[in-house]
FIVEXTOR-461497 format. One record per residue: residue number from 1; chain; x, y, z of N, C-alpha, C in turn. Coordinates in Angstrom, 2 decimals. Example, Ala and Ser with C-alpha at 12.3 -4.5 7.8 and 13.67 -1.06 7.14 Angstrom:
BEGIN
<pt><pos>1</pos><unit>A</unit><n_c1>13.19</n_c1><n_c2>-5.69</n_c2><n_c3>7.80</n_c3><ca_c1>12.30</ca_c1><ca_c2>-4.50</ca_c2><ca_c3>7.80</ca_c3><c_c1>13.20</c_c1><c_c2>-3.30</c_c2><c_c3>7.80</c_c3></pt>
<pt><pos>2</pos><unit>A</unit><n_c1>12.85</n_c1><n_c2>-2.25</n_c2><n_c3>7.08</n_c3><ca_c1>13.67</ca_c1><ca_c2>-1.06</ca_c2><ca_c3>7.14</ca_c3><c_c1>12.90</c_c1><c_c2>0.03</c_c2><c_c3>7.87</c_c3></pt>
This chain:
BEGIN
<pt><pos>1</pos><unit>A</unit><n_c1>7.02</n_c1><n_c2>-63.18</n_c2><n_c3>8.00</n_c3><ca_c1>6.10</ca_c1><ca_c2>-64.09</ca_c2><ca_c3>7.35</ca_c3><c_c1>6.19</c_c1><c_c2>-63.89</c_c2><c_c3>5.83</c_c3></pt>
<pt><pos>2</pos><unit>A</unit><n_c1>6.34</n_c1><n_c2>-64.99</n_c2><n_c3>5.12</n_c3><ca_c1>6.45</ca_c1><ca_c2>-64.91</ca_c2><ca_c3>3.66</ca_c3><c_c1>5.08</c_c1><c_c2>-64.85</c_c2><c_c3>3.02</c_c3></pt>
<pt><pos>3</pos><unit>A</unit><n_c1>5.05</n_c1><n_c2>-64.28</n_c2><n_c3>1.83</n_c3><ca_c1>3.80</ca_c1><ca_c2>-64.14</ca_c2><ca_c3>1.07</ca_c3><c_c1>3.34</c_c1><c_c2>-65.50</c_c2><c_c3>0.54</c_c3></pt>
<pt><pos>4</pos><unit>A</unit><n_c1>2.04</n_c1><n_c2>-65.75</n_c2><n_c3>0.61</n_c3><ca_c1>1.51</ca_c1><ca_c2>-67.00</ca_c2><ca_c3>0.06</ca_c3><c_c1>1.26</c_c1><c_c2>-66.82</c_c2><c_c3>-1.44</c_c3></pt>
<pt><pos>5</pos><unit>A</unit><n_c1>1.23</n_c1><n_c2>-67.93</n_c2><n_c3>-2.15</n_c3><ca_c1>1.03</ca_c1><ca_c2>-67.93</ca_c2><ca_c3>-3.59</ca_c3><c_c1>-0.19</c_c1><c_c2>-68.79</c_c2><c_c3>-3.86</c_c3></pt>
<pt><pos>6</pos><unit>A</unit><n_c1>-1.08</n_c1><n_c2>-68.30</n_c2><n_c3>-4.71</n_c3><ca_c1>-2.29</ca_c1><ca_c2>-69.04</ca_c2><ca_c3>-5.06</ca_c3><c_c1>-2.40</c_c1><c_c2>-69.15</c_c2><c_c3>-6.57</c_c3></pt>
<pt><pos>7</pos><unit>A</unit><n_c1>-2.73</n_c1><n_c2>-70.34</n_c2><n_c3>-7.07</n_c3><ca_c1>-2.93</ca_c1><ca_c2>-70.55</ca_c2><ca_c3>-8.50</ca_c3><c_c1>-3.85</c_c1><c_c2>-71.73</c_c2><c_c3>-8.70</c_c3></pt>
<pt><pos>8</pos><unit>A</unit><n_c1>-4.45</n_c1><n_c2>-71.85</n_c2><n_c3>-9.87</n_c3><ca_c1>-5.28</ca_c1><ca_c2>-72.99</ca_c2><ca_c3>-10.20</ca_c3><c_c1>-4.51</c_c1><c_c2>-73.89</c_c2><c_c3>-11.15</c_c3></pt>
<pt><pos>9</pos><unit>A</unit><n_c1>-4.68</n_c1><n_c2>-75.19</n_c2><n_c3>-10.97</n_c3><ca_c1>-4.01</ca_c1><ca_c2>-76.18</ca_c2><ca_c3>-11.82</ca_c3><c_c1>-4.85</c_c1><c_c2>-77.44</c_c2><c_c3>-11.87</c_c3></pt>
<pt><pos>10</pos><unit>A</unit><n_c1>-4.46</n_c1><n_c2>-78.36</n_c2><n_c3>-12.69</n_c3><ca_c1>-5.12</ca_c1><ca_c2>-79.65</ca_c2><ca_c3>-12.80</ca_c3><c_c1>-4.18</c_c1><c_c2>-80.70</c_c2><c_c3>-12.26</c_c3></pt>
<pt><pos>11</pos><unit>A</unit><n_c1>-4.68</n_c1><n_c2>-81.55</n_c2><n_c3>-11.38</n_c3><ca_c1>-3.86</ca_c1><ca_c2>-82.64</ca_c2><ca_c3>-10.81</ca_c3><c_c1>-3.94</c_c1><c_c2>-83.82</c_c2><c_c3>-11.75</c_c3></pt>
<pt><pos>12</pos><unit>A</unit><n_c1>-2.77</n_c1><n_c2>-84.30</n_c2><n_c3>-12.19</n_c3><ca_c1>-2.72</ca_c1><ca_c2>-85.46</ca_c2><ca_c3>-13.08</ca_c3><c_c1>-1.88</c_c1><c_c2>-86.54</c_c2><c_c3>-12.44</c_c3></pt>
<pt><pos>13</pos><unit>A</unit><n_c1>-2.49</n_c1><n_c2>-87.71</n_c2><n_c3>-12.22</n_c3><ca_c1>-1.83</ca_c1><ca_c2>-88.85</ca_c2><ca_c3>-11.61</ca_c3><c_c1>-1.15</c_c1><c_c2>-88.47</c_c2><c_c3>-10.29</c_c3></pt>
<pt><pos>14</pos><unit>A</unit><n_c1>-1.80</n_c1><n_c2>-87.63</n_c2><n_c3>-9.51</n_c3><ca_c1>-1.27</ca_c1><ca_c2>-87.25</ca_c2><ca_c3>-8.21</ca_c3><c_c1>-0.19</c_c1><c_c2>-86.17</c_c2><c_c3>-8.25</c_c3></pt>
<pt><pos>15</pos><unit>A</unit><n_c1>0.07</n_c1><n_c2>-85.60</n_c2><n_c3>-9.42</n_c3><ca_c1>1.11</ca_c1><ca_c2>-84.59</ca_c2><ca_c3>-9.56</ca_c3><c_c1>0.47</c_c1><c_c2>-83.21</c_c2><c_c3>-9.69</c_c3></pt>
<pt><pos>16</pos><unit>A</unit><n_c1>0.92</n_c1><n_c2>-82.28</n_c2><n_c3>-8.86</n_c3><ca_c1>0.45</ca_c1><ca_c2>-80.89</ca_c2><ca_c3>-8.93</ca_c3><c_c1>1.54</c_c1><c_c2>-80.10</c_c2><c_c3>-9.63</c_c3></pt>
<pt><pos>17</pos><unit>A</unit><n_c1>1.22</n_c1><n_c2>-79.56</n_c2><n_c3>-10.79</n_c3><ca_c1>2.20</ca_c1><ca_c2>-78.78</ca_c2><ca_c3>-11.56</ca_c3><c_c1>2.19</c_c1><c_c2>-77.33</c_c2><c_c3>-11.08</c_c3></pt>
<pt><pos>18</pos><unit>A</unit><n_c1>3.36</n_c1><n_c2>-76.79</n_c2><n_c3>-10.80</n_c3><ca_c1>3.51</ca_c1><ca_c2>-75.40</ca_c2><ca_c3>-10.36</ca_c3><c_c1>3.84</c_c1><c_c2>-74.56</c_c2><c_c3>-11.59</c_c3></pt>
<pt><pos>19</pos><unit>A</unit><n_c1>3.09</n_c1><n_c2>-73.48</n_c2><n_c3>-11.83</n_c3><ca_c1>3.37</ca_c1><ca_c2>-72.61</ca_c2><ca_c3>-12.97</ca_c3><c_c1>4.80</c_c1><c_c2>-72.06</c_c2><c_c3>-12.93</c_c3></pt>
<pt><pos>20</pos><unit>A</unit><n_c1>5.40</n_c1><n_c2>-71.97</n_c2><n_c3>-14.10</n_c3><ca_c1>6.81</ca_c1><ca_c2>-71.54</ca_c2><ca_c3>-14.22</ca_c3><c_c1>7.12</c_c1><c_c2>-70.25</c_c2><c_c3>-13.44</c_c3></pt>
<pt><pos>21</pos><unit>A</unit><n_c1>6.22</n_c1><n_c2>-69.27</n_c2><n_c3>-13.46</n_c3><ca_c1>6.50</ca_c1><ca_c2>-67.98</ca_c2><ca_c3>-12.85</ca_c3><c_c1>6.65</c_c1><c_c2>-68.07</c_c2><c_c3>-11.33</c_c3></pt>
<pt><pos>22</pos><unit>A</unit><n_c1>6.22</n_c1><n_c2>-69.18</n_c2><n_c3>-10.71</n_c3><ca_c1>6.29</ca_c1><ca_c2>-69.32</ca_c2><ca_c3>-9.25</ca_c3><c_c1>7.42</c_c1><c_c2>-70.22</c_c2><c_c3>-8.79</c_c3></pt>
<pt><pos>23</pos><unit>A</unit><n_c1>8.00</n_c1><n_c2>-71.02</n_c2><n_c3>-9.67</n_c3><ca_c1>8.96</ca_c1><ca_c2>-72.04</ca_c2><ca_c3>-9.27</ca_c3><c_c1>10.13</c_c1><c_c2>-71.46</c_c2><c_c3>-8.46</c_c3></pt>
<pt><pos>24</pos><unit>A</unit><n_c1>10.72</n_c1><n_c2>-70.38</n_c2><n_c3>-8.89</n_c3><ca_c1>11.86</ca_c1><ca_c2>-69.81</ca_c2><ca_c3>-8.16</ca_c3><c_c1>11.46</c_c1><c_c2>-69.14</c_c2><c_c3>-6.86</c_c3></pt>
<pt><pos>25</pos><unit>A</unit><n_c1>10.20</n_c1><n_c2>-68.71</n_c2><n_c3>-6.74</n_c3><ca_c1>9.73</ca_c1><ca_c2>-68.00</ca_c2><ca_c3>-5.57</ca_c3><c_c1>9.32</c_c1><c_c2>-68.95</c_c2><c_c3>-4.44</c_c3></pt>
<pt><pos>26</pos><unit>A</unit><n_c1>9.12</n_c1><n_c2>-70.22</n_c2><n_c3>-4.74</n_c3><ca_c1>8.63</ca_c1><ca_c2>-71.18</ca_c2><ca_c3>-3.73</ca_c3><c_c1>9.81</c_c1><c_c2>-71.81</c_c2><c_c3>-2.99</c_c3></pt>
<pt><pos>27</pos><unit>A</unit><n_c1>9.79</n_c1><n_c2>-71.72</n_c2><n_c3>-1.64</n_c3><ca_c1>10.88</ca_c1><ca_c2>-72.36</ca_c2><ca_c3>-0.86</ca_c3><c_c1>10.79</c_c1><c_c2>-73.88</c_c2><c_c3>-0.93</c_c3></pt>
<pt><pos>28</pos><unit>A</unit><n_c1>11.84</n_c1><n_c2>-74.54</n_c2><n_c3>-0.46</n_c3><ca_c1>11.91</ca_c1><ca_c2>-76.01</ca_c2><ca_c3>-0.54</ca_c3><c_c1>10.82</c_c1><c_c2>-76.68</c_c2><c_c3>0.30</c_c3></pt>
<pt><pos>29</pos><unit>A</unit><n_c1>10.51</n_c1><n_c2>-76.13</n_c2><n_c3>1.45</n_c3><ca_c1>9.48</ca_c1><ca_c2>-76.71</ca_c2><ca_c3>2.33</ca_c3><c_c1>8.23</c_c1><c_c2>-75.82</c_c2><c_c3>2.26</c_c3></pt>
<pt><pos>30</pos><unit>A</unit><n_c1>7.10</n_c1><n_c2>-76.42</n_c2><n_c3>1.94</n_c3><ca_c1>5.84</ca_c1><ca_c2>-75.68</ca_c2><ca_c3>1.84</ca_c3><c_c1>4.71</c_c1><c_c2>-76.41</c_c2><c_c3>2.55</c_c3></pt>
<pt><pos>31</pos><unit>A</unit><n_c1>3.65</n_c1><n_c2>-75.70</n_c2><n_c3>2.87</n_c3><ca_c1>2.43</ca_c1><ca_c2>-76.28</ca_c2><ca_c3>3.40</ca_c3><c_c1>1.40</c_c1><c_c2>-76.21</c_c2><c_c3>2.28</c_c3></pt>
<pt><pos>32</pos><unit>A</unit><n_c1>0.74</n_c1><n_c2>-77.32</n_c2><n_c3>1.97</n_c3><ca_c1>-0.20</ca_c1><ca_c2>-77.38</ca_c2><ca_c3>0.85</ca_c3><c_c1>-1.64</c_c1><c_c2>-77.53</c_c2><c_c3>1.38</c_c3></pt>
<pt><pos>33</pos><unit>A</unit><n_c1>-2.54</n_c1><n_c2>-76.70</n_c2><n_c3>0.90</n_c3><ca_c1>-3.96</ca_c1><ca_c2>-76.80</ca_c2><ca_c3>1.19</ca_c3><c_c1>-4.67</c_c1><c_c2>-76.94</c_c2><c_c3>-0.14</c_c3></pt>
<pt><pos>34</pos><unit>A</unit><n_c1>-5.51</n_c1><n_c2>-77.95</n_c2><n_c3>-0.28</n_c3><ca_c1>-6.22</ca_c1><ca_c2>-78.16</ca_c2><ca_c3>-1.55</ca_c3><c_c1>-7.68</c_c1><c_c2>-77.76</c_c2><c_c3>-1.40</c_c3></pt>
<pt><pos>35</pos><unit>A</unit><n_c1>-8.19</n_c1><n_c2>-77.05</n_c2><n_c3>-2.40</n_c3><ca_c1>-9.59</ca_c1><ca_c2>-76.67</ca_c2><ca_c3>-2.45</ca_c3><c_c1>-10.04</c_c1><c_c2>-76.77</c_c2><c_c3>-3.90</c_c3></pt>
<pt><pos>36</pos><unit>A</unit><n_c1>-11.28</n_c1><n_c2>-77.18</n_c2><n_c3>-4.12</n_c3><ca_c1>-11.74</ca_c1><ca_c2>-77.29</ca_c2><ca_c3>-5.52</ca_c3><c_c1>-11.85</c_c1><c_c2>-75.91</c_c2><c_c3>-6.15</c_c3></pt>
<pt><pos>37</pos><unit>A</unit><n_c1>-11.51</n_c1><n_c2>-75.81</n_c2><n_c3>-7.42</n_c3><ca_c1>-11.65</ca_c1><ca_c2>-74.56</ca_c2><ca_c3>-8.16</ca_c3><c_c1>-13.14</c_c1><c_c2>-74.30</c_c2><c_c3>-8.35</c_c3></pt>
<pt><pos>38</pos><unit>A</unit><n_c1>-13.53</n_c1><n_c2>-73.04</n_c2><n_c3>-8.35</n_c3><ca_c1>-14.97</ca_c1><ca_c2>-72.71</ca_c2><ca_c3>-8.49</ca_c3><c_c1>-15.53</c_c1><c_c2>-73.26</c_c2><c_c3>-9.78</c_c3></pt>
<pt><pos>39</pos><unit>A</unit><n_c1>-14.80</n_c1><n_c2>-73.07</n_c2><n_c3>-10.86</n_c3><ca_c1>-15.12</ca_c1><ca_c2>-73.72</ca_c2><ca_c3>-12.14</ca_c3><c_c1>-13.86</c_c1><c_c2>-73.75</c_c2><c_c3>-12.97</c_c3></pt>
<pt><pos>40</pos><unit>A</unit><n_c1>-13.66</n_c1><n_c2>-74.83</n_c2><n_c3>-13.69</n_c3><ca_c1>-12.44</ca_c1><ca_c2>-74.91</ca_c2><ca_c3>-14.50</ca_c3><c_c1>-12.41</c_c1><c_c2>-73.80</c_c2><c_c3>-15.55</c_c3></pt>
<pt><pos>41</pos><unit>A</unit><n_c1>-11.29</n_c1><n_c2>-73.09</n_c2><n_c3>-15.63</n_c3><ca_c1>-11.16</ca_c1><ca_c2>-72.04</ca_c2><ca_c3>-16.63</ca_c3><c_c1>-10.74</c_c1><c_c2>-72.58</c_c2><c_c3>-17.96</c_c3></pt>
<pt><pos>42</pos><unit>A</unit><n_c1>-9.95</n_c1><n_c2>-73.65</n_c2><n_c3>-17.96</n_c3><ca_c1>-9.46</ca_c1><ca_c2>-74.25</ca_c2><ca_c3>-19.20</ca_c3><c_c1>-9.75</c_c1><c_c2>-75.73</c_c2><c_c3>-19.14</c_c3></pt>
<pt><pos>43</pos><unit>A</unit><n_c1>-10.46</n_c1><n_c2>-76.22</n_c2><n_c3>-20.12</n_c3><ca_c1>-10.70</ca_c1><ca_c2>-77.66</ca_c2><ca_c3>-20.21</ca_c3><c_c1>-9.57</c_c1><c_c2>-78.25</c_c2><c_c3>-21.05</c_c3></pt>
<pt><pos>44</pos><unit>A</unit><n_c1>-8.88</n_c1><n_c2>-79.19</n_c2><n_c3>-20.49</n_c3><ca_c1>-7.75</ca_c1><ca_c2>-79.79</ca_c2><ca_c3>-21.17</ca_c3><c_c1>-8.22</c_c1><c_c2>-80.89</c_c2><c_c3>-22.10</c_c3></pt>
<pt><pos>45</pos><unit>A</unit><n_c1>-7.69</n_c1><n_c2>-80.92</n_c2><n_c3>-23.30</n_c3><ca_c1>-7.98</ca_c1><ca_c2>-82.00</ca_c2><ca_c3>-24.22</ca_c3><c_c1>-7.39</c_c1><c_c2>-83.29</c_c2><c_c3>-23.71</c_c3></pt>
<pt><pos>46</pos><unit>A</unit><n_c1>-7.89</n_c1><n_c2>-84.41</n_c2><n_c3>-24.17</n_c3><ca_c1>-7.43</ca_c1><ca_c2>-85.70</ca_c2><ca_c3>-23.69</ca_c3><c_c1>-5.94</c_c1><c_c2>-85.90</c_c2><c_c3>-23.88</c_c3></pt>
<pt><pos>47</pos><unit>A</unit><n_c1>-5.38</n_c1><n_c2>-85.34</n_c2><n_c3>-24.97</n_c3><ca_c1>-3.96</ca_c1><ca_c2>-85.56</ca_c2><ca_c3>-25.26</ca_c3><c_c1>-3.09</c_c1><c_c2>-84.38</c_c2><c_c3>-24.80</c_c3></pt>
<pt><pos>48</pos><unit>A</unit><n_c1>-3.71</n_c1><n_c2>-83.33</n_c2><n_c3>-24.21</n_c3><ca_c1>-2.97</ca_c1><ca_c2>-82.15</ca_c2><ca_c3>-23.79</ca_c3><c_c1>-2.17</c_c1><c_c2>-82.44</c_c2><c_c3>-22.52</c_c3></pt>
<pt><pos>49</pos><unit>A</unit><n_c1>-1.03</n_c1><n_c2>-81.80</n_c2><n_c3>-22.41</n_c3><ca_c1>-0.26</ca_c1><ca_c2>-81.86</ca_c2><ca_c3>-21.18</ca_c3><c_c1>-0.76</c_c1><c_c2>-80.77</c_c2><c_c3>-20.26</c_c3></pt>
<pt><pos>50</pos><unit>A</unit><n_c1>-0.55</n_c1><n_c2>-80.91</n_c2><n_c3>-18.94</n_c3><ca_c1>-0.99</ca_c1><ca_c2>-79.87</ca_c2><ca_c3>-17.99</ca_c3><c_c1>-0.33</c_c1><c_c2>-78.56</c_c2><c_c3>-18.36</c_c3></pt>
<pt><pos>51</pos><unit>A</unit><n_c1>-1.12</n_c1><n_c2>-77.52</n_c2><n_c3>-18.44</n_c3><ca_c1>-0.60</ca_c1><ca_c2>-76.20</ca_c2><ca_c3>-18.75</ca_c3><c_c1>-0.44</c_c1><c_c2>-75.92</c_c2><c_c3>-20.23</c_c3></pt>
<pt><pos>52</pos><unit>A</unit><n_c1>-0.69</n_c1><n_c2>-76.88</n_c2><n_c3>-21.09</n_c3><ca_c1>-0.55</ca_c1><ca_c2>-76.67</ca_c2><ca_c3>-22.53</ca_c3><c_c1>-1.92</c_c1><c_c2>-76.70</c_c2><c_c3>-23.18</c_c3></pt>
<pt><pos>53</pos><unit>A</unit><n_c1>-2.12</n_c1><n_c2>-75.87</n_c2><n_c3>-24.17</n_c3><ca_c1>-3.39</ca_c1><ca_c2>-75.83</ca_c2><ca_c3>-24.89</ca_c3><c_c1>-3.24</c_c1><c_c2>-76.43</c_c2><c_c3>-26.27</c_c3></pt>
<pt><pos>54</pos><unit>A</unit><n_c1>-4.27</n_c1><n_c2>-77.10</n_c2><n_c3>-26.72</n_c3><ca_c1>-4.29</ca_c1><ca_c2>-77.60</ca_c2><ca_c3>-28.09</ca_c3><c_c1>-5.32</c_c1><c_c2>-76.79</c_c2><c_c3>-28.85</c_c3></pt>
<pt><pos>55</pos><unit>A</unit><n_c1>-5.31</n_c1><n_c2>-76.80</n_c2><n_c3>-30.19</n_c3><ca_c1>-6.26</ca_c1><ca_c2>-76.01</ca_c2><ca_c3>-30.96</ca_c3><c_c1>-7.71</c_c1><c_c2>-76.32</c_c2><c_c3>-30.63</c_c3></pt>
<pt><pos>56</pos><unit>A</unit><n_c1>-8.02</n_c1><n_c2>-77.53</n_c2><n_c3>-30.23</n_c3><ca_c1>-9.40</ca_c1><ca_c2>-77.88</ca_c2><ca_c3>-29.89</ca_c3><c_c1>-9.88</c_c1><c_c2>-77.32</c_c2><c_c3>-28.56</c_c3></pt>
<pt><pos>57</pos><unit>A</unit><n_c1>-8.97</n_c1><n_c2>-76.79</n_c2><n_c3>-27.73</n_c3><ca_c1>-9.34</ca_c1><ca_c2>-76.25</ca_c2><ca_c3>-26.41</ca_c3><c_c1>-9.98</c_c1><c_c2>-74.87</c_c2><c_c3>-26.51</c_c3></pt>
<pt><pos>58</pos><unit>A</unit><n_c1>-9.78</n_c1><n_c2>-74.16</n_c2><n_c3>-27.62</n_c3><ca_c1>-10.32</ca_c1><ca_c2>-72.82</ca_c2><ca_c3>-27.80</ca_c3><c_c1>-11.24</c_c1><c_c2>-72.77</c_c2><c_c3>-28.99</c_c3></pt>
<pt><pos>59</pos><unit>A</unit><n_c1>-12.25</n_c1><n_c2>-71.95</n_c2><n_c3>-28.92</n_c3><ca_c1>-13.13</ca_c1><ca_c2>-71.78</ca_c2><ca_c3>-30.07</ca_c3><c_c1>-13.45</c_c1><c_c2>-70.30</c_c2><c_c3>-30.23</c_c3></pt>
<pt><pos>60</pos><unit>A</unit><n_c1>-13.75</n_c1><n_c2>-69.91</n_c2><n_c3>-31.45</n_c3><ca_c1>-14.05</ca_c1><ca_c2>-68.51</ca_c2><ca_c3>-31.76</ca_c3><c_c1>-15.52</c_c1><c_c2>-68.23</c_c2><c_c3>-31.48</c_c3></pt>
<pt><pos>61</pos><unit>A</unit><n_c1>-15.81</n_c1><n_c2>-67.00</n_c2><n_c3>-31.14</n_c3><ca_c1>-17.18</ca_c1><ca_c2>-66.56</ca_c2><ca_c3>-30.93</ca_c3><c_c1>-17.55</c_c1><c_c2>-65.69</c_c2><c_c3>-32.10</c_c3></pt>
<pt><pos>62</pos><unit>A</unit><n_c1>-18.64</n_c1><n_c2>-66.00</n_c2><n_c3>-32.76</n_c3><ca_c1>-19.08</ca_c1><ca_c2>-65.24</ca_c2><ca_c3>-33.93</ca_c3><c_c1>-20.40</c_c1><c_c2>-64.56</c_c2><c_c3>-33.60</c_c3></pt>
<pt><pos>63</pos><unit>A</unit><n_c1>-20.42</n_c1><n_c2>-63.22</n_c2><n_c3>-33.62</n_c3><ca_c1>-21.63</ca_c1><ca_c2>-62.47</ca_c2><ca_c3>-33.31</ca_c3><c_c1>-22.00</c_c1><c_c2>-61.62</c_c2><c_c3>-34.51</c_c3></pt>
<pt><pos>64</pos><unit>A</unit><n_c1>-23.24</n_c1><n_c2>-61.75</n_c2><n_c3>-34.97</n_c3><ca_c1>-23.72</ca_c1><ca_c2>-60.95</ca_c2><ca_c3>-36.09</ca_c3><c_c1>-24.11</c_c1><c_c2>-59.57</c_c2><c_c3>-35.56</c_c3></pt>
<pt><pos>65</pos><unit>A</unit><n_c1>-23.40</n_c1><n_c2>-58.52</n_c2><n_c3>-35.99</n_c3><ca_c1>-23.69</ca_c1><ca_c2>-57.16</ca_c2><ca_c3>-35.53</ca_c3><c_c1>-24.34</c_c1><c_c2>-56.32</c_c2><c_c3>-36.64</c_c3></pt>
<pt><pos>66</pos><unit>A</unit><n_c1>-24.78</n_c1><n_c2>-56.96</n_c2><n_c3>-37.70</n_c3><ca_c1>-25.42</ca_c1><ca_c2>-56.23</ca_c2><ca_c3>-38.80</ca_c3><c_c1>-26.68</c_c1><c_c2>-55.54</c_c2><c_c3>-38.29</c_c3></pt>
<pt><pos>67</pos><unit>A</unit><n_c1>-26.80</n_c1><n_c2>-54.25</n_c2><n_c3>-38.55</n_c3><ca_c1>-27.96</ca_c1><ca_c2>-53.50</ca_c2><ca_c3>-38.11</ca_c3><c_c1>-27.91</c_c1><c_c2>-53.08</c_c2><c_c3>-36.65</c_c3></pt>
<pt><pos>68</pos><unit>A</unit><n_c1>-26.84</n_c1><n_c2>-53.38</n_c2><n_c3>-35.96</n_c3><ca_c1>-26.69</ca_c1><ca_c2>-53.01</ca_c2><ca_c3>-34.55</ca_c3><c_c1>-26.11</c_c1><c_c2>-51.62</c_c2><c_c3>-34.44</c_c3></pt>
<pt><pos>69</pos><unit>A</unit><n_c1>-26.74</n_c1><n_c2>-50.76</n_c2><n_c3>-33.67</n_c3><ca_c1>-26.31</ca_c1><ca_c2>-49.37</ca_c2><ca_c3>-33.50</ca_c3><c_c1>-25.67</c_c1><c_c2>-49.24</c_c2><c_c3>-32.12</c_c3></pt>
<pt><pos>70</pos><unit>A</unit><n_c1>-24.48</n_c1><n_c2>-48.71</n_c2><n_c3>-32.08</n_c3><ca_c1>-23.77</ca_c1><ca_c2>-48.48</ca_c2><ca_c3>-30.81</ca_c3><c_c1>-23.82</c_c1><c_c2>-47.00</c_c2><c_c3>-30.45</c_c3></pt>
<pt><pos>71</pos><unit>A</unit><n_c1>-24.26</n_c1><n_c2>-46.69</n_c2><n_c3>-29.24</n_c3><ca_c1>-24.31</ca_c1><ca_c2>-45.32</ca_c2><ca_c3>-28.76</ca_c3><c_c1>-23.44</c_c1><c_c2>-45.23</c_c2><c_c3>-27.52</c_c3></pt>
<pt><pos>72</pos><unit>A</unit><n_c1>-22.28</n_c1><n_c2>-44.60</n_c2><n_c3>-27.63</n_c3><ca_c1>-21.31</ca_c1><ca_c2>-44.55</ca_c2><ca_c3>-26.53</ca_c3><c_c1>-21.92</c_c1><c_c2>-43.87</c_c2><c_c3>-25.28</c_c3></pt>
<pt><pos>73</pos><unit>A</unit><n_c1>-22.67</n_c1><n_c2>-42.77</n_c2><n_c3>-25.48</n_c3><ca_c1>-23.27</ca_c1><ca_c2>-42.08</ca_c2><ca_c3>-24.32</ca_c3><c_c1>-24.25</c_c1><c_c2>-42.98</c_c2><c_c3>-23.59</c_c3></pt>
<pt><pos>74</pos><unit>A</unit><n_c1>-25.06</n_c1><n_c2>-43.70</n_c2><n_c3>-24.36</n_c3><ca_c1>-26.03</ca_c1><ca_c2>-44.62</ca_c2><ca_c3>-23.74</ca_c3><c_c1>-25.30</c_c1><c_c2>-45.75</c_c2><c_c3>-22.98</c_c3></pt>
<pt><pos>75</pos><unit>A</unit><n_c1>-24.23</n_c1><n_c2>-46.25</n_c2><n_c3>-23.58</n_c3><ca_c1>-23.49</ca_c1><ca_c2>-47.32</ca_c2><ca_c3>-22.94</ca_c3><c_c1>-22.83</c_c1><c_c2>-46.87</c_c2><c_c3>-21.65</c_c3></pt>
<pt><pos>76</pos><unit>A</unit><n_c1>-22.45</n_c1><n_c2>-45.62</n_c2><n_c3>-21.56</n_c3><ca_c1>-21.73</ca_c1><ca_c2>-45.10</ca_c2><ca_c3>-20.38</ca_c3><c_c1>-22.64</c_c1><c_c2>-44.44</c_c2><c_c3>-19.36</c_c3></pt>
<pt><pos>77</pos><unit>A</unit><n_c1>-23.96</n_c1><n_c2>-44.41</n_c2><n_c3>-19.60</n_c3><ca_c1>-24.89</ca_c1><ca_c2>-43.83</ca_c2><ca_c3>-18.64</ca_c3><c_c1>-24.86</c_c1><c_c2>-44.59</c_c2><c_c3>-17.32</c_c3></pt>
<pt><pos>78</pos><unit>A</unit><n_c1>-24.95</n_c1><n_c2>-43.84</n_c2><n_c3>-16.25</n_c3><ca_c1>-25.04</ca_c1><ca_c2>-44.45</ca_c2><ca_c3>-14.90</ca_c3><c_c1>-26.49</c_c1><c_c2>-44.50</c_c2><c_c3>-14.49</c_c3></pt>
<pt><pos>79</pos><unit>A</unit><n_c1>-26.92</n_c1><n_c2>-45.63</n_c2><n_c3>-14.01</n_c3><ca_c1>-28.32</ca_c1><ca_c2>-45.77</ca_c2><ca_c3>-13.59</ca_c3><c_c1>-28.42</c_c1><c_c2>-45.80</c_c2><c_c3>-12.09</c_c3></pt>
C-alpha cells in the first residue's frame, strides 16, 4: 500500500493545483477525496495565482513592548 499525501489548496475554475514537492511522488492514477479546509491559511489576492503570494497578502504585526518585563523562569513555570 502506498503512502497517501495530504495538502491544502484553492480550487480555481475546477482546477486543483498540486504543490511542486508532491508532483513526482504522485502516480498517474489517483483517488481524490475533497473536504473543506478548517480555515484558509492564506487568503489569495484577486490577481494572485494559486500558490503565489502578493505583497498585500501579508501584513506585519506591531506590538509595543515598552515597559514590558520578561521573566524567563516565570514563563517556563509549570502549573
